[in-house]
N, C-alpha and C positions, 0 to 999 in steps of 0.2 A: 477691502472689506469696509462697507459703510458703517460709520459710527453714529451718524446723526439722522434723525427722522425728518424727512422733507416736509411733512405735514405740521410738525410741532417744533420747528427750528426756532431757537431763542437767540437772538443777536446778543443779548445781555450776557449770556454765559458761553458764547462761542469762543473758541481759542483765538480766532483772529481779532475779535474785539478786546479780549483780555490782553493779548500781546500789544495791541495798539495803546491800551491804557497804561501798561507797564512802561512802554517806550516813552510816552508823554511824561510819566512820573520820573523816569530816569533823566530826561532832558531838563525837567524843572529842578531836580536836585543838583544836577551838574551846573546849571546856570546860577543857582544860589552859591555854589562854591566858586564860581567864576566872576562874581559881581565886581570884585576888586581889580580884575584883569581886563575889563571892558571887552570881552569877547563872548559870543554866543556858544551854545553847545556845538552847533554845526561848525563854526569857525575853529573851535577847540579841537575837533576831530582832525581837521586839516593840519593844524600845528602839531598834533600828536603824531600823525603819519609821517610828516616831513622830519620832525625831530628824531624819530626812531628809524629814519632812513628807509622807510617802507614805501615812500612815494617821492618822486622828484619832478613830476610833471603834472599838468592838468589832466592829461589822459589817465595817468595812474590813479589820481584821486577820483575821477569820474567812475572808473571801473571798481575801485575799492569801496566807494561810498554809494554806488548805485544812484548817482545824480546825473541830470542832463548837463551838457556842456555849457549852456547858457547860465544856469544857476551857479555852476562852478565858477564861471568867469566873474559873476557878480560878487561871490564870496571872496575870491582872490583879490578883486578890486578893493573890497572893504579892508581886508587884511593888509594890503599894500598901503592904503590910506592911513591905517593905524600904525604903520611903521613896523609891522611884524614880519613881513616877507618882501622879497624882491623877485622880479622875473628877469632872467638873463637869457638872451638868445644864444643858442649853441653855435660855436665857431665851426664845428664839423658839419652841422646840418642846420641851416638858418630857419627851417620849418619848426625845429624843436625849441621849446622854451623851458628852461630849467628853473625850478622854484627853489629859493634859498631863504632860510630864516635870517633876519637881521639880528643884531646883538640883542635887541628887545625880544624878538621872537625866540632866540636861543635861550634867553633867561626864562621865558614862559615854558619853553620846551623842557627845561630842567625840572620845573615844578609839575609838569604834566603827570608823571606817575603818582605823585602824592595826591593831586586834585582828583584824578580818576579813581584812585583807590578809596579816598575818603567818600566820594559820592556813591561809588558802588557798594562800599560797606554800609552806608546809610540805606541804600535800596534793599540790600539783601540781609540786613541785620536780623530780620525776623526768622530767617531760615537757619537750620542746623548745618553743619559742614556736609553731612551726608545728603541732606535735602538739596543743598546748593549743587553738589556734584551731580545728583540725579537730574535736577533741573537743566543744568548745562548739557548733560549727556542727551537728554530728550530733545532739546533745541537743536543740537548738532545733528542728531539722527534725522529730524525732519528736514533740515536744510540739506543734508547730504543726499537724502532720498530724492530731492528735487534738483540735485546738482547745483545748489544755490549757496554753498558755503564758500565764500571767496578765499582763495589761497593767498596768504600774506607772505611776501618775500621774507626769507629768514626763518620760516616755520617748518 
């Protein structure tokens, strides 16, 4: 069922544009909470997934974060240079590279839930609990209709 008029479509109020603006705001808030940790929002997501044992390889991260492998390699290089993770070749299959957080990476990983919760609370603070529940329900419904809701291991 079409909801938008092709002749009078307004980018400013389109769901895609509003979602993009919210995503940008979310990353800005997250980066403000990360300033003391010297990582970007994108790098934070990698530490989050590895620390919660939802990803252990570059391929896992590419799939979960919908990034291309070149961009992922560059982000992993930066995290390795910052001393937050290491890459270890699998003994069983030399083609596989396992990602492991260093002690510094694990220390950040312990703080991940607090940082994520604080930034997300700041983002959604203007919503009531029921509004937030409905917002999440609608986002999931749209993603599920397009078979685009990534399944996270352990969920």
